[in-house]
C-alpha positions in Angstrom: 145.4 29.5 111.9 148.8 30.6 113.0 147.7 34.2 112.2 144.7 33.9 114.5 146.9 32.5 117.3 149.3 35.5 116.9 146.4 37.9 116.8 144.9 36.4 119.9 148.2 36.9 121.8 148.3 40.5 120.7 144.7 41.2 121.8 145.9 40.8 125.4 148.0 44.0 125.1 147.4 46.2 128.2 147.4 49.7 126.8 149.7 51.9 129.0 151.4 49.0 130.7 152.5 47.4 127.5 155.2 48.9 125.3 154.3 51.1 122.4 155.4 48.4 120.1 152.8 46.0 121.5 150.1 48.6 121.2 151.0 49.4 117.7 151.0 45.7 116.7 147.6 45.4 118.4 146.2 48.3 116.4 147.7 47.0 113.2 146.3 43.5 113.7 142.8 45.0 114.4 143.0 46.8 111.1 144.2 43.7 109.3 141.3 41.7 110.6 138.8 44.4 109.7 140.1 44.5 106.1 140.1 40.7 106.0 136.5 40.8 107.1 135.6 43.2 104.4 136.9 40.8 101.8 135.6 37.7 103.5 132.0 38.7 103.6 131.4 39.0 99.9 133.6 36.0 99.2 131.5 33.9 101.7 128.3 35.0 100.0 129.6 34.2 96.5 131.2 30.9 97.5 129.5 29.3 100.5 131.7 26.4 101.8 132.9 25.0 105.0 136.2 26.9 104.8 134.3 30.2 104.6 132.0 29.2 107.4 134.9 28.4 109.7 136.8 31.5 108.7 133.7 33.7 109.3 133.2 32.1 112.7 136.8 32.8 113.8 137.1 36.3 112.4 133.7 37.5 113.6 134.5 36.2 117.1 137.9 37.8 117.2 136.5 41.1 115.9 133.8 41.0 118.6 136.3 40.2 121.3 138.3 43.4 120.5 135.3 45.7 120.1 133.4 44.4 123.1 136.6 44.3 125.2 137.0 48.1 124.6 133.4 48.6 125.7 134.1 46.8 128.9 137.4 48.7 129.4 135.7 52.1 128.8 132.4 51.7 130.7 132.9 49.2 133.5 134.6 50.8 136.5 136.4 49.1 139.4 139.0 46.3 139.3 136.7 43.5 140.5 133.8 44.5 138.2 136.1 44.9 135.2 137.7 41.5 135.8 134.3 39.9 136.2 133.0 41.6 133.0 136.0 40.5 131.0 135.7 36.9 132.3 132.0 37.0 131.3 132.7 38.4 127.9 135.4 35.8 127.3 133.0 33.0 128.3 130.3 34.5 126.1 132.6 34.7 123.1 133.9 31.2 123.7 130.3 29.9 123.7 129.6 32.0 120.6 132.5 30.5 118.7 131.6 27.0 119.8 128.0 27.4 118.8 129.0 28.8 115.4 131.3 25.9 114.8 128.5 23.5 115.9 126.1 25.2 113.5 128.7 25.0 110.7 129.2 21.2 111.1 125.7 20.1 112.0 123.5 22.4 110.0 123.7 24.4 106.8 126.5 26.8 107.9 126.6 30.5 108.4 126.9 31.4 104.7 123.9 29.4 103.5 121.9 30.5 106.5 122.5 34.2 105.8 121.7 33.6 102.1 118.5 31.8 103.0 117.4 34.7 105.3 118.3 37.2 102.6 116.0 35.4 100.1 113.1 35.8 102.4 
């Protein structure tokens, strides 16, 4: 959990305004999360449990935050529009994480749901 908190602080690096050290750490943490996700997906399929469900919810939301944040930065122009788009994206990702956690605790969980869909 501490790793996710550190990574969420790094995801607020502001490109040219932040030092090259912060940008380098941000890029490195993105790669760490991507590699972690590559190992987590097969592990979650082979061993579906609540720890894997929560880990998937956190890592997928963080991964989406970084990727969709870059889309907003690249394709939304104007300061006011960009701030509104980033706020909307943050709200959407917060809601996504909350719904995934709710699904994990009150239903079968992400791992078993994907396995069930795969059997169809």
